C-alpha positions as CSV (number, residue, x, y, z in Angstrom):
1,X,94.9,106.1,17.9
2,X,95.7,102.8,16.3
3,X,97.4,100.0,18.2
4,X,100.6,100.3,16.1
5,X,100.8,104.0,16.7
6,X,100.4,103.5,20.4
7,X,103.1,100.8,20.4
8,X,105.6,103.1,18.7
9,X,104.8,106.3,20.6
10,X,107.6,107.4,22.9
11,X,106.8,106.9,26.6
12,X,107.9,109.3,29.4
13,X,109.3,108.0,32.6
14,X,106.8,107.8,35.4
15,X,106.6,110.7,37.9
16,X,108.0,110.4,41.3
17,X,104.5,110.4,42.7
18,X,103.5,107.5,40.5
19,X,106.7,105.6,41.5
20,X,106.0,106.0,45.2
21,X,102.5,104.5,45.1
22,X,102.2,102.4,41.9
23,X,103.8,99.0,41.8
24,X,103.1,98.8,38.0
25,X,105.0,102.0,37.5
26,X,107.9,100.7,39.7
27,X,108.1,97.4,37.9
28,X,107.9,99.0,34.5
29,X,110.7,101.4,35.3
30,X,112.9,98.7,36.7
31,X,112.5,96.5,33.6
32,X,112.9,99.5,31.4
33,X,116.3,100.3,33.0
34,X,117.4,96.7,32.8
35,X,116.4,96.3,29.1
36,X,118.0,99.6,28.2
37,X,121.3,99.1,30.0
38,X,121.9,95.4,29.4
39,X,121.6,95.3,25.6
40,X,123.7,98.5,25.3
41,X,126.5,97.1,27.5
42,X,126.4,93.7,25.7
43,X,126.4,95.5,22.4
44,X,129.4,97.7,23.3
45,X,131.2,94.7,24.6
46,X,131.1,93.1,21.1
47,X,133.8,95.7,20.4
48,X,135.6,95.9,23.7
49,X,135.7,92.2,24.6
50,X,135.7,92.7,28.4
51,X,133.0,90.2,29.3
52,X,134.5,87.5,27.1
53,X,137.6,87.3,25.0
54,X,135.9,85.6,22.0
55,X,132.2,86.4,21.2
56,X,132.6,84.6,17.9
57,X,132.4,81.2,19.7
58,X,128.7,81.9,20.4
59,X,127.9,82.3,16.7
60,X,126.4,79.2,15.0
61,X,128.1,78.4,11.7
62,X,124.7,78.4,10.0
63,X,124.2,82.0,10.8
64,X,127.8,83.0,10.1
65,X,127.4,81.6,6.6
66,X,124.6,84.0,5.8
67,X,126.0,87.1,7.5
68,X,128.4,89.1,5.4
69,X,132.1,89.0,6.4
70,X,133.7,86.9,9.0
71,X,132.5,85.9,12.5
72,X,134.1,89.0,14.1
73,X,132.3,91.3,11.6
74,X,129.0,89.4,12.4
75,X,129.5,90.0,16.1
76,X,130.1,93.7,15.5
77,X,126.8,93.8,13.5
78,X,125.2,92.0,16.5
79,X,126.7,94.6,18.8
80,X,125.2,97.5,16.8
81,X,121.8,95.9,16.8
82,X,121.9,95.3,20.5
83,X,122.8,99.0,21.2
84,X,120.0,100.1,19.0
85,X,117.6,97.7,20.7
86,X,118.5,99.2,24.1
87,X,118.0,102.7,22.9
88,X,114.6,101.7,21.5
89,X,113.6,100.3,24.9
90,X,114.6,103.6,26.5
91,X,112.3,105.6,24.2
92,X,109.4,103.2,23.5
93,X,109.4,100.4,26.0
94,X,106.2,98.8,24.7
95,X,107.8,98.3,21.2
96,X,111.3,97.9,22.6
97,X,110.3,95.1,24.9
98,X,109.0,93.2,21.8
99,X,112.1,94.0,19.8
100,X,114.4,92.7,22.6
101,X,112.2,89.6,23.1
102,X,112.5,88.8,19.4
103,X,116.2,89.4,19.5
104,X,116.6,87.1,22.5
105,X,114.5,84.4,20.7
106,X,117.0,84.5,17.9
107,X,119.9,84.3,20.3
108,X,118.3,81.3,22.0
109,X,117.9,79.5,18.6
110,X,121.5,80.4,17.7
111,X,122.8,79.0,21.1
112,X,120.9,75.8,20.7
113,X,122.3,75.3,17.2
114,X,125.8,75.9,18.4
115,X,125.3,73.4,21.3
116,X,126.9,73.4,24.7
117,X,125.3,76.6,25.8
118,X,121.9,75.4,27.0
119,X,122.5,77.2,30.3
120,X,122.9,80.5,28.6
121,X,119.9,79.8,26.4
122,X,117.8,79.1,29.5
123,X,118.9,82.3,31.1
124,X,118.1,84.2,27.9
125,X,114.6,82.6,27.9
126,X,114.1,84.1,31.3
127,X,115.2,87.5,29.9
128,X,112.9,87.0,27.0
129,X,110.0,86.6,29.4
130,X,111.1,89.8,31.2
131,X,111.2,91.7,28.0
132,X,107.7,90.5,27.1
133,X,106.6,91.6,30.6
134,X,108.0,95.0,30.1
135,X,106.1,95.4,26.8
136,X,102.8,94.4,28.5
137,X,103.4,96.6,31.6
138,X,104.3,99.6,29.3
139,X,100.9,99.2,27.7
140,X,99.1,99.8,31.0
141,X,97.4,103.3,30.9
142,X,98.9,105.7,33.4
143,X,96.6,107.0,36.1
């Protein structure tokens, strides 16, 4: 099987036996849950505005100029992408971890361009490392 095919292949959740005795399976499942739930909730909040009352303040004007519509529309597009990314992690964590890491890299660049959000960019860098870790752990063959 090619590397690309293996990366895109859906991955079943580990069995309870594996979870009891395998720290790799435990860590992989914890990261898989985190990187499924968090992007979906953040994506849905782009529509609900519960976590913040104005997501558009986080969008750099340089990106807003190339995304169709206004900043609110752009954030709705971002929300859809985040929900999809979370669902991809749920199904194929090896590829989904890379997808989320790339998305977080874009968010970090955006936040640094906006300025004043270095603390959030640093937090997102930690999340990016976690997403890369998920991808690597998901590639470990099951025993």
